[in-house]
PyMOL Python script that loads the backbone (N, CA, C, O; Angstrom):
from pymol import cmd

cmd.read_pdbstr("""\
ATOM      1  N   MET A   1     111.410  80.430 114.770  1.00  0.00           N
ATOM      2  CA  MET A   1     112.555  79.598 114.438  1.00  0.00           C
ATOM      3  C   MET A   1     112.235  78.817 113.176  1.00  0.00           C
ATOM      4  O   MET A   1     111.084  78.424 112.986  1.00  0.00           O
ATOM      5  N   GLY A   2     113.215  78.574 112.301  1.00  0.00           N
ATOM      6  CA  GLY A   2     113.008  77.903 111.021  1.00  0.00           C
ATOM      7  C   GLY A   2     112.921  76.402 111.146  1.00  0.00           C
ATOM      8  O   GLY A   2     112.796  75.847 112.238  1.00  0.00           O
ATOM      9  N   GLU A   3     112.991  75.760 109.991  1.00  0.00           N
ATOM     10  CA  GLU A   3     112.925  74.299 109.919  1.00  0.00           C
ATOM     11  C   GLU A   3     114.143  73.698 110.618  1.00  0.00           C
ATOM     12  O   GLU A   3     115.236  74.265 110.589  1.00  0.00           O
ATOM     13  N   SER A   4     113.938  72.560 111.236  1.00  0.00           N
ATOM     14  CA  SER A   4     115.029  71.900 111.943  1.00  0.00           C
ATOM     15  C   SER A   4     115.845  71.049 110.982  1.00  0.00           C
ATOM     16  O   SER A   4     115.296  70.520 110.016  1.00  0.00           O
ATOM     17  N   PRO A   5     117.157  70.904 111.228  1.00  0.00           N
ATOM     18  CA  PRO A   5     117.968  70.027 110.381  1.00  0.00           C
ATOM     19  C   PRO A   5     117.561  68.571 110.586  1.00  0.00           C
ATOM     20  O   PRO A   5     116.994  68.232 111.625  1.00  0.00           O
ATOM     21  N   PRO A   6     117.842  67.706 109.614  1.00  0.00           N
ATOM     22  CA  PRO A   6     117.421  66.303 109.712  1.00  0.00           C
ATOM     23  C   PRO A   6     117.860  65.590 110.986  1.00  0.00           C
ATOM     24  O   PRO A   6     117.084  64.807 111.534  1.00  0.00           O
ATOM     25  N   SER A   7     119.076  65.830 111.479  1.00  0.00           N
ATOM     26  CA  SER A   7     119.522  65.127 112.687  1.00  0.00           C
ATOM     27  C   SER A   7     118.685  65.536 113.896  1.00  0.00           C
ATOM     28  O   SER A   7     118.332  64.688 114.716  1.00  0.00           O
ATOM     29  N   ASP A   8     118.367  66.816 114.015  1.00  0.00           N
ATOM     30  CA  ASP A   8     117.518  67.295 115.100  1.00  0.00           C
ATOM     31  C   ASP A   8     116.106  66.747 114.939  1.00  0.00           C
ATOM     32  O   ASP A   8     115.443  66.414 115.922  1.00  0.00           O
ATOM     33  N   CYS A   9     115.657  66.657 113.710  1.00  0.00           N
ATOM     34  CA  CYS A   9     114.338  66.106 113.405  1.00  0.00           C
ATOM     35  C   CYS A   9     114.257  64.665 113.883  1.00  0.00           C
ATOM     36  O   CYS A   9     113.319  64.293 114.588  1.00  0.00           O
ATOM     37  N   LYS A  10     115.219  63.867 113.508  1.00  0.00           N
ATOM     38  CA  LYS A  10     115.219  62.453 113.894  1.00  0.00           C
ATOM     39  C   LYS A  10     115.289  62.290 115.407  1.00  0.00           C
ATOM     40  O   LYS A  10     114.609  61.437 115.977  1.00  0.00           O
ATOM     41  N   GLU A  11     116.102  63.099 116.047  1.00  0.00           N
ATOM     42  CA  GLU A  11     116.226  63.042 117.505  1.00  0.00           C
ATOM     43  C   GLU A  11     114.890  63.388 118.172  1.00  0.00           C
ATOM     44  O   GLU A  11     114.486  62.730 119.131  1.00  0.00           O
ATOM     45  N   THR A  12     114.217  64.402 117.676  1.00  0.00           N
ATOM     46  CA  THR A  12     112.926  64.811 118.230  1.00  0.00           C
ATOM     47  C   THR A  12     111.869  63.736 118.032  1.00  0.00           C
ATOM     48  O   THR A  12     111.110  63.436 118.954  1.00  0.00           O
ATOM     49  N   ILE A  13     111.811  63.151 116.838  1.00  0.00           N
ATOM     50  CA  ILE A  13     110.818  62.116 116.541  1.00  0.00           C
ATOM     51  C   ILE A  13     111.068  60.892 117.415  1.00  0.00           C
ATOM     52  O   ILE A  13     110.130  60.339 117.989  1.00  0.00           O
ATOM     53  N   ARG A  14     112.316  60.468 117.520  1.00  0.00           N
ATOM     54  CA  ARG A  14     112.650  59.298 118.333  1.00  0.00           C
ATOM     55  C   ARG A  14     112.312  59.557 119.801  1.00  0.00           C
ATOM     56  O   ARG A  14     111.737  58.694 120.465  1.00  0.00           O
ATOM     57  N   SER A  15     112.661  60.720 120.303  1.00  0.00           N
ATOM     58  CA  SER A  15     112.368  61.063 121.692  1.00  0.00           C
ATOM     59  C   SER A  15     110.860  61.098 121.943  1.00  0.00           C
ATOM     60  O   SER A  15     110.385  60.585 122.956  1.00  0.00           O
ATOM     61  N   ALA A  16     110.117  61.699 121.028  1.00  0.00           N
ATOM     62  CA  ALA A  16     108.654  61.764 121.163  1.00  0.00           C
ATOM     63  C   ALA A  16     108.060  60.363 121.165  1.00  0.00           C
ATOM     64  O   ALA A  16     107.191  60.054 121.980  1.00  0.00           O
ATOM     65  N   PHE A  17     108.524  59.518 120.257  1.00  0.00           N
ATOM     66  CA  PHE A  17     108.019  58.144 120.196  1.00  0.00           C
ATOM     67  C   PHE A  17     108.312  57.412 121.505  1.00  0.00           C
ATOM     68  O   PHE A  17     107.437  56.746 122.058  1.00  0.00           O
ATOM     69  N   ASP A  18     109.535  57.536 121.991  1.00  0.00           N
ATOM     70  CA  ASP A  18     109.911  56.876 123.245  1.00  0.00           C
ATOM     71  C   ASP A  18     109.046  57.362 124.413  1.00  0.00           C
ATOM     72  O   ASP A  18     108.677  56.578 125.287  1.00  0.00           O
ATOM     73  N   ASN A  19     108.729  58.653 124.419  1.00  0.00           N
ATOM     74  CA  ASN A  19     107.924  59.221 125.505  1.00  0.00           C
ATOM     75  C   ASN A  19     106.489  58.708 125.515  1.00  0.00           C
ATOM     76  O   ASN A  19     105.892  58.567 126.582  1.00  0.00           O
ATOM     77  N   VAL A  20     105.930  58.428 124.345  1.00  0.00           N
ATOM     78  CA  VAL A  20     104.515  58.024 124.279  1.00  0.00           C
ATOM     79  C   VAL A  20     104.323  56.521 124.120  1.00  0.00           C
ATOM     80  O   VAL A  20     103.190  56.045 124.181  1.00  0.00           O
ATOM     81  N   ALA A  21     105.377  55.775 123.923  1.00  0.00           N
ATOM     82  CA  ALA A  21     105.261  54.336 123.626  1.00  0.00           C
ATOM     83  C   ALA A  21     104.405  53.588 124.646  1.00  0.00           C
ATOM     84  O   ALA A  21     103.660  52.681 124.276  1.00  0.00           O
ATOM     85  N   ALA A  22     104.499  53.949 125.895  1.00  0.00           N
ATOM     86  CA  ALA A  22     103.722  53.260 126.934  1.00  0.00           C
ATOM     87  C   ALA A  22     102.222  53.517 126.813  1.00  0.00           C
ATOM     88  O   ALA A  22     101.420  52.790 127.398  1.00  0.00           O
ATOM     89  N   HIS A  23     101.842  54.543 126.061  1.00  0.00           N
ATOM     90  CA  HIS A  23     100.435  54.924 125.926  1.00  0.00           C
ATOM     91  C   HIS A  23      99.837  54.512 124.585  1.00  0.00           C
ATOM     92  O   HIS A  23      98.690  54.850 124.292  1.00  0.00           O
ATOM     93  N   ILE A  24     100.590  53.793 123.776  1.00  0.00           N
ATOM     94  CA  ILE A  24     100.191  53.448 122.413  1.00  0.00           C
ATOM     95  C   ILE A  24      99.588  52.049 122.375  1.00  0.00           C
ATOM     96  O   ILE A  24     100.137  51.111 122.954  1.00  0.00           O
ATOM     97  N   SER A  25      98.455  51.918 121.689  1.00  0.00           N
ATOM     98  CA  SER A  25      97.783  50.612 121.555  1.00  0.00           C
ATOM     99  C   SER A  25      98.382  49.777 120.432  1.00  0.00           C
ATOM    100  O   SER A  25      98.537  48.563 120.567  1.00  0.00           O
ATOM    101  N   ASN A  26      98.715  50.424 119.332  1.00  0.00           N
ATOM    102  CA  ASN A  26      99.244  49.743 118.143  1.00  0.00           C
ATOM    103  C   ASN A  26     100.723  50.069 117.978  1.00  0.00           C
ATOM    104  O   ASN A  26     101.131  50.693 116.999  1.00  0.00           O
ATOM    105  N   LEU A  27     101.510  49.640 118.944  1.00  0.00           N
ATOM    106  CA  LEU A  27     102.925  50.013 118.978  1.00  0.00           C
ATOM    107  C   LEU A  27     103.674  49.563 117.725  1.00  0.00           C
ATOM    108  O   LEU A  27     104.441  50.340 117.156  1.00  0.00           O
ATOM    109  N   ALA A  28     103.464  48.329 117.292  1.00  0.00           N
ATOM    110  CA  ALA A  28     104.193  47.815 116.126  1.00  0.00           C
ATOM    111  C   ALA A  28     103.843  48.600 114.866  1.00  0.00           C
ATOM    112  O   ALA A  28     104.729  48.937 114.082  1.00  0.00           O
ATOM    113  N   SER A  29     102.566  48.893 114.666  1.00  0.00           N
ATOM    114  CA  SER A  29     102.144  49.643 113.476  1.00  0.00           C
ATOM    115  C   SER A  29     102.704  51.058 113.486  1.00  0.00           C
ATOM    116  O   SER A  29     103.155  51.563 112.457  1.00  0.00           O
ATOM    117  N   LEU A  30     102.675  51.693 114.649  1.00  0.00           N
ATOM    118  CA  LEU A  30     103.199  53.049 114.740  1.00  0.00           C
ATOM    119  C   LEU A  30     104.716  53.046 114.584  1.00  0.00           C
ATOM    120  O   LEU A  30     105.274  53.969 113.989  1.00  0.00           O
ATOM    121  N   GLN A  31     105.388  52.033 115.103  1.00  0.00           N
ATOM    122  CA  GLN A  31     106.841  51.915 114.954  1.00  0.00           C
ATOM    123  C   GLN A  31     107.221  51.822 113.479  1.00  0.00           C
ATOM    124  O   GLN A  31     108.187  52.450 113.046  1.00  0.00           O
ATOM    125  N   ILE A  32     106.471  51.048 112.713  1.00  0.00           N
ATOM    126  CA  ILE A  32     106.729  50.922 111.274  1.00  0.00           C
ATOM    127  C   ILE A  32     106.585  52.277 110.598  1.00  0.00           C
ATOM    128  O   ILE A  32     107.435  52.667 109.798  1.00  0.00           O
ATOM    129  N   ALA A  33     105.515  52.993 110.913  1.00  0.00           N
ATOM    130  CA  ALA A  33     105.293  54.314 110.316  1.00  0.00           C
ATOM    131  C   ALA A  33     106.415  55.277 110.689  1.00  0.00           C
ATOM    132  O   ALA A  33     106.906  56.021 109.839  1.00  0.00           O
ATOM    133  N   VAL A  34     106.819  55.267 111.949  1.00  0.00           N
ATOM    134  CA  VAL A  34     107.892  56.156 112.403  1.00  0.00           C
ATOM    135  C   VAL A  34     109.204  55.816 111.701  1.00  0.00           C
ATOM    136  O   VAL A  34     109.925  56.716 111.271  1.00  0.00           O
ATOM    137  N   ASP A  35     109.516  54.538 111.582  1.00  0.00           N
ATOM    138  CA  ASP A  35     110.745  54.131 110.890  1.00  0.00           C
ATOM    139  C   ASP A  35     110.740  54.597 109.440  1.00  0.00           C
ATOM    140  O   ASP A  35     111.763  55.063 108.939  1.00  0.00           O
ATOM    141  N   GLU A  36     109.604  54.478 108.761  1.00  0.00           N
ATOM    142  CA  GLU A  36     109.494  54.936 107.369  1.00  0.00           C
ATOM    143  C   GLU A  36     109.669  56.444 107.277  1.00  0.00           C
ATOM    144  O   GLU A  36     110.387  56.942 106.410  1.00  0.00           O
ATOM    145  N   ILE A  37     109.019  57.159 108.161  1.00  0.00           N
ATOM    146  CA  ILE A  37     109.072  58.622 108.141  1.00  0.00           C
ATOM    147  C   ILE A  37     110.476  59.121 108.455  1.00  0.00           C
ATOM    148  O   ILE A  37     110.933  60.095 107.856  1.00  0.00           O
ATOM    149  N   MET A  38     111.160  58.472 109.378  1.00  0.00           N
ATOM    150  CA  MET A  38     112.487  58.937 109.781  1.00  0.00           C
ATOM    151  C   MET A  38     113.520  58.795 108.671  1.00  0.00           C
ATOM    152  O   MET A  38     114.524  59.508 108.680  1.00  0.00           O
ATOM    153  N   THR A  39     113.303  57.900 107.720  1.00  0.00           N
ATOM    154  CA  THR A  39     114.255  57.785 106.610  1.00  0.00           C
ATOM    155  C   THR A  39     114.190  59.002 105.696  1.00  0.00           C
ATOM    156  O   THR A  39     115.141  59.293 104.970  1.00  0.00           O
ATOM    157  N   GLU A  40     113.066  59.711 105.736  1.00  0.00           N
ATOM    158  CA  GLU A  40     112.869  60.888 104.886  1.00  0.00           C
ATOM    159  C   GLU A  40     112.682  62.150 105.714  1.00  0.00           C
ATOM    160  O   GLU A  40     112.064  63.106 105.245  1.00  0.00           O
ATOM    161  N   CYS A  41     113.193  62.172 106.915  1.00  0.00           N
ATOM    162  CA  CYS A  41     112.971  63.268 107.854  1.00  0.00           C
ATOM    163  C   CYS A  41     113.712  64.527 107.396  1.00  0.00           C
ATOM    164  O   CYS A  41     114.926  64.645 107.558  1.00  0.00           O
ATOM    165  N   ILE A  42     112.963  65.450 106.829  1.00  0.00           N
ATOM    166  CA  ILE A  42     113.530  66.720 106.384  1.00  0.00           C
ATOM    167  C   ILE A  42     113.367  67.770 107.472  1.00  0.00           C
ATOM    168  O   ILE A  42     114.284  68.542 107.752  1.00  0.00           O
ATOM    169  N   SER A  43     112.186  67.787 108.082  1.00  0.00           N
ATOM    170  CA  SER A  43     111.889  68.724 109.158  1.00  0.00           C
ATOM    171  C   SER A  43     110.795  68.138 110.039  1.00  0.00           C
ATOM    172  O   SER A  43     110.091  67.208 109.645  1.00  0.00           O
ATOM    173  N   ILE A  44     110.668  68.689 111.215  1.00  0.00           N
ATOM    174  CA  ILE A  44     109.620  68.239 112.126  1.00  0.00           C
ATOM    175  C   ILE A  44     108.253  68.511 111.519  1.00  0.00           C
ATOM    176  O   ILE A  44     107.352  67.678 111.618  1.00  0.00           O
ATOM    177  N   ASP A  45     108.094  69.659 110.899  1.00  0.00           N
ATOM    178  CA  ASP A  45     106.805  69.989 110.279  1.00  0.00           C
ATOM    179  C   ASP A  45     106.447  69.010 109.171  1.00  0.00           C
ATOM    180  O   ASP A  45     105.281  68.646 109.019  1.00  0.00           O
ATOM    181  N   SER A  46     107.439  68.581 108.394  1.00  0.00           N
ATOM    182  CA  SER A  46     107.156  67.619 107.321  1.00  0.00           C
ATOM    183  C   SER A  46     106.753  66.265 107.892  1.00  0.00           C
ATOM    184  O   SER A  46     105.923  65.567 107.309  1.00  0.00           O
ATOM    185  N   VAL A  47     107.330  65.892 109.019  1.00  0.00           N
ATOM    186  CA  VAL A  47     106.971  64.630 109.670  1.00  0.00           C
ATOM    187  C   VAL A  47     105.532  64.694 110.176  1.00  0.00           C
ATOM    188  O   VAL A  47     104.767  63.743 110.011  1.00  0.00           O
ATOM    189  N   VAL A  48     105.169  65.812 110.788  1.00  0.00           N
ATOM    190  CA  VAL A  48     103.796  65.978 111.278  1.00  0.00           C
ATOM    191  C   VAL A  48     102.816  65.903 110.113  1.00  0.00           C
ATOM    192  O   VAL A  48     101.787  65.235 110.209  1.00  0.00           O
ATOM    193  N   ARG A  49     103.130  66.584 109.016  1.00  0.00           N
ATOM    194  CA  ARG A  49     102.250  66.529 107.830  1.00  0.00           C
ATOM    195  C   ARG A  49     102.141  65.106 107.301  1.00  0.00           C
ATOM    196  O   ARG A  49     101.054  64.668 106.923  1.00  0.00           O
ATOM    197  N   ASP A  50     103.243  64.389 107.272  1.00  0.00           N
ATOM    198  CA  ASP A  50     103.243  63.003 106.790  1.00  0.00           C
ATOM    199  C   ASP A  50     102.372  62.125 107.687  1.00  0.00           C
ATOM    200  O   ASP A  50     101.563  61.339 107.195  1.00  0.00           O
ATOM    201  N   LEU A  51     102.538  62.259 108.992  1.00  0.00           N
ATOM    202  CA  LEU A  51     101.716  61.475 109.922  1.00  0.00           C
ATOM    203  C   LEU A  51     100.235  61.809 109.754  1.00  0.00           C
ATOM    204  O   LEU A  51      99.387  60.917 109.743  1.00  0.00           O
ATOM    205  N   GLU A  52      99.933  63.091 109.625  1.00  0.00           N
ATOM    206  CA  GLU A  52      98.532  63.494 109.448  1.00  0.00           C
ATOM    207  C   GLU A  52      97.945  62.916 108.165  1.00  0.00           C
ATOM    208  O   GLU A  52      96.783  62.511 108.140  1.00  0.00           O
ATOM    209  N   SER A  53      98.742  62.877 107.104  1.00  0.00           N
ATOM    210  CA  SER A  53      98.238  62.320 105.844  1.00  0.00           C
ATOM    211  C   SER A  53      98.024  60.812 105.943  1.00  0.00           C
ATOM    212  O   SER A  53      97.161  60.260 105.261  1.00  0.00           O
ATOM    213  N   ARG A  54      98.796  60.155 106.779  1.00  0.00           N
ATOM    214  CA  ARG A  54      98.640  58.705 106.966  1.00  0.00           C
ATOM    215  C   ARG A  54      97.428  58.355 107.827  1.00  0.00           C
ATOM    216  O   ARG A  54      97.019  57.195 107.868  1.00  0.00           O
ATOM    217  N   MET A  55      96.855  59.326 108.503  1.00  0.00           N
ATOM    218  CA  MET A  55      95.718  59.073 109.382  1.00  0.00           C
ATOM    219  C   MET A  55      94.438  58.759 108.608  1.00  0.00           C
ATOM    220  O   MET A  55      93.535  58.113 109.140  1.00  0.00           O
ATOM    221  N   ASP A  56      94.357  59.208 107.372  1.00  0.00           N
ATOM    222  CA  ASP A  56      93.156  58.966 106.570  1.00  0.00           C
ATOM    223  C   ASP A  56      92.963  57.481 106.318  1.00  0.00           C
ATOM    224  O   ASP A  56      93.860  56.799 105.822  1.00  0.00           O
ATOM    225  N   GLY A  57      91.794  56.994 106.663  1.00  0.00           N
ATOM    226  CA  GLY A  57      91.439  55.620 106.349  1.00  0.00           C
ATOM    227  C   GLY A  57      92.017  54.549 107.250  1.00  0.00           C
ATOM    228  O   GLY A  57      91.833  53.361 106.987  1.00  0.00           O
ATOM    229  N   VAL A  58      92.717  54.942 108.314  1.00  0.00           N
ATOM    230  CA  VAL A  58      93.245  53.919 109.221  1.00  0.00           C
ATOM    231  C   VAL A  58      92.268  53.691 110.372  1.00  0.00           C
ATOM    232  O   VAL A  58      91.402  54.519 110.651  1.00  0.00           O
ATOM    233  N   GLU A  59      92.430  52.570 111.014  1.00  0.00           N
ATOM    234  CA  GLU A  59      91.586  52.179 112.140  1.00  0.00           C
ATOM    235  C   GLU A  59      91.668  53.240 113.247  1.00  0.00           C
ATOM    236  O   GLU A  59      92.711  53.865 113.440  1.00  0.00           O
ATOM    237  N   ILE A  60      90.576  53.432 113.960  1.00  0.00           N
ATOM    238  CA  ILE A  60      90.442  54.551 114.901  1.00  0.00           C
ATOM    239  C   ILE A  60      91.488  54.538 116.019  1.00  0.00           C
ATOM    240  O   ILE A  60      91.977  55.600 116.402  1.00  0.00           O
ATOM    241  N   THR A  61      91.841  53.377 116.545  1.00  0.00           N
ATOM    242  CA  THR A  61      92.842  53.382 117.622  1.00  0.00           C
ATOM    243  C   THR A  61      94.226  53.737 117.092  1.00  0.00           C
ATOM    244  O   THR A  61      95.007  54.383 117.790  1.00  0.00           O
ATOM    245  N   LEU A  62      94.539  53.324 115.866  1.00  0.00           N
ATOM    246  CA  LEU A  62      95.814  53.727 115.266  1.00  0.00           C
ATOM    247  C   LEU A  62      95.815  55.228 114.998  1.00  0.00           C
ATOM    248  O   LEU A  62      96.832  55.894 115.185  1.00  0.00           O
ATOM    249  N   ARG A  63      94.690  55.752 114.565  1.00  0.00           N
ATOM    250  CA  ARG A  63      94.575  57.201 114.345  1.00  0.00           C
ATOM    251  C   ARG A  63      94.806  57.945 115.674  1.00  0.00           C
ATOM    252  O   ARG A  63      95.491  58.968 115.706  1.00  0.00           O
ATOM    253  N   THR A  64      94.242  57.433 116.745  1.00  0.00           N
ATOM    254  CA  THR A  64      94.440  58.042 118.067  1.00  0.00           C
ATOM    255  C   THR A  64      95.908  57.961 118.478  1.00  0.00           C
ATOM    256  O   THR A  64      96.463  58.926 119.003  1.00  0.00           O
ATOM    257  N   ASP A  65      96.528  56.822 118.243  1.00  0.00           N
ATOM    258  CA  ASP A  65      97.957  56.670 118.541  1.00  0.00           C
ATOM    259  C   ASP A  65      98.785  57.689 117.762  1.00  0.00           C
ATOM    260  O   ASP A  65      99.717  58.285 118.302  1.00  0.00           O
ATOM    261  N   MET A  66      98.444  57.882 116.507  1.00  0.00           N
ATOM    262  CA  MET A  66      99.176  58.842 115.673  1.00  0.00           C
ATOM    263  C   MET A  66      98.978  60.260 116.200  1.00  0.00           C
ATOM    264  O   MET A  66      99.915  61.058 116.204  1.00  0.00           O
ATOM    265  N   ARG A  67      97.771  60.573 116.642  1.00  0.00           N
ATOM    266  CA  ARG A  67      97.493  61.903 117.195  1.00  0.00           C
ATOM    267  C   ARG A  67      98.290  62.116 118.487  1.00  0.00           C
ATOM    268  O   ARG A  67      98.816  63.205 118.718  1.00  0.00           O
ATOM    269  N   ILE A  68      98.381  61.095 119.318  1.00  0.00           N
ATOM    270  CA  ILE A  68      99.183  61.180 120.549  1.00  0.00           C
ATOM    271  C   ILE A  68     100.637  61.486 120.196  1.00  0.00           C
ATOM    272  O   ILE A  68     101.260  62.345 120.820  1.00  0.00           O
ATOM    273  N   LEU A  69     101.179  60.788 119.199  1.00  0.00           N
ATOM    274  CA  LEU A  69     102.562  61.021 118.780  1.00  0.00           C
ATOM    275  C   LEU A  69     102.728  62.421 118.207  1.00  0.00           C
ATOM    276  O   LEU A  69     103.693  63.111 118.536  1.00  0.00           O
ATOM    277  N   ILE A  70     101.811  62.847 117.362  1.00  0.00           N
ATOM    278  CA  ILE A  70     101.887  64.192 116.775  1.00  0.00           C
ATOM    279  C   ILE A  70     101.883  65.250 117.881  1.00  0.00           C
ATOM    280  O   ILE A  70     102.671  66.194 117.840  1.00  0.00           O
ATOM    281  N   ASN A  71     101.009  65.094 118.853  1.00  0.00           N
ATOM    282  CA  ASN A  71     100.953  66.065 119.956  1.00  0.00           C
ATOM    283  C   ASN A  71     102.275  66.117 120.720  1.00  0.00           C
ATOM    284  O   ASN A  71     102.729  67.196 121.099  1.00  0.00           O
ATOM    285  N   GLU A  72     102.892  64.960 120.947  1.00  0.00           N
ATOM    286  CA  GLU A  72     104.176  64.932 121.655  1.00  0.00           C
ATOM    287  C   GLU A  72     105.285  65.552 120.798  1.00  0.00           C
ATOM    288  O   GLU A  72     106.138  66.271 121.318  1.00  0.00           O
ATOM    289  N   ILE A  73     105.277  65.282 119.504  1.00  0.00           N
ATOM    290  CA  ILE A  73     106.264  65.894 118.605  1.00  0.00           C
ATOM    291  C   ILE A  73     106.138  67.412 118.658  1.00  0.00           C
ATOM    292  O   ILE A  73     107.140  68.115 118.784  1.00  0.00           O
ATOM    293  N   GLN A  74     104.912  67.918 118.563  1.00  0.00           N
ATOM    294  CA  GLN A  74     104.704  69.368 118.595  1.00  0.00           C
ATOM    295  C   GLN A  74     105.101  69.957 119.946  1.00  0.00           C
ATOM    296  O   GLN A  74     105.652  71.056 120.009  1.00  0.00           O
ATOM    297  N   HIS A  75     104.823  69.232 121.016  1.00  0.00           N
ATOM    298  CA  HIS A  75     105.212  69.681 122.353  1.00  0.00           C
ATOM    299  C   HIS A  75     106.739  69.804 122.447  1.00  0.00           C
ATOM    300  O   HIS A  75     107.253  70.800 122.958  1.00  0.00           O
ATOM    301  N   GLN A  76     107.450  68.804 121.961  1.00  0.00           N
ATOM    302  CA  GLN A  76     108.916  68.852 122.008  1.00  0.00           C
ATOM    303  C   GLN A  76     109.464  69.964 121.121  1.00  0.00           C
ATOM    304  O   GLN A  76     110.425  70.640 121.488  1.00  0.00           O
ATOM    305  N   LYS A  77     108.858  70.148 119.968  1.00  0.00           N
ATOM    306  CA  LYS A  77     109.285  71.221 119.067  1.00  0.00           C
ATOM    307  C   LYS A  77     109.106  72.578 119.750  1.00  0.00           C
ATOM    308  O   LYS A  77     109.992  73.430 119.687  1.00  0.00           O
ATOM    309  N   ASP A  78     107.962  72.774 120.399  1.00  0.00           N
ATOM    310  CA  ASP A  78     107.700  74.034 121.094  1.00  0.00           C
ATOM    311  C   ASP A  78     108.688  74.261 122.233  1.00  0.00           C
ATOM    312  O   ASP A  78     109.154  75.381 122.443  1.00  0.00           O
ATOM    313  N   ARG A  79     109.006  73.195 122.969  1.00  0.00           N
ATOM    314  CA  ARG A  79     109.981  73.313 124.060  1.00  0.00           C
ATOM    315  C   ARG A  79     111.349  73.710 123.535  1.00  0.00           C
ATOM    316  O   ARG A  79     112.020  74.556 124.124  1.00  0.00           O
ATOM    317  N   LYS A  80     111.770  73.101 122.424  1.00  0.00           N
ATOM    318  CA  LYS A  80     113.092  73.415 121.868  1.00  0.00           C
ATOM    319  C   LYS A  80     113.147  74.844 121.350  1.00  0.00           C
ATOM    320  O   LYS A  80     114.169  75.515 121.494  1.00  0.00           O
ATOM    321  N   SER A  81     112.059  75.318 120.748  1.00  0.00           N
ATOM    322  CA  SER A  81     112.072  76.663 120.177  1.00  0.00           C
ATOM    323  C   SER A  81     111.997  77.742 121.255  1.00  0.00           C
ATOM    324  O   SER A  81     112.347  78.893 120.993  1.00  0.00           O
ATOM    325  N   SER A  82     111.548  77.393 122.463  1.00  0.00           N
ATOM    326  CA  SER A  82     111.456  78.385 123.536  1.00  0.00           C
ATOM    327  C   SER A  82     112.758  78.510 124.321  1.00  0.00           C
ATOM    328  O   SER A  82     112.874  79.368 125.195  1.00  0.00           O
ATOM    329  N   ARG A  83     113.720  77.675 124.021  1.00  0.00           N
ATOM    330  CA  ARG A  83     115.012  77.729 124.732  1.00  0.00           C
ATOM    331  C   ARG A  83     115.860  78.857 124.256  1.00  0.00           C
ATOM    332  O   ARG A  83     116.973  79.044 124.748  1.00  0.00           O
TER     333      ARG A  83
END
""", "prot")
cmd.dss("prot")
cmd.show_as("cartoon", "prot")
cmd.util.cbc("prot")
cmd.orient("prot")
């Protein structure tokens, strides 16, 4: 399946964030990153790449939080593509 349209991208990112929020240590920091990324949400893959690029040089627990979110985004993307 190809790249997702921006509205589907935003819906997936928001849903993934909501699903993992209870497991996140740096909720406010991750929320800021998600809000920034969602303004430029072209595709789910571009969001994952953006999050991965933001992981460089950040504190380890924030990096872990970002990895948790990325894993949930990819999980949701895989579920949608298997329908």
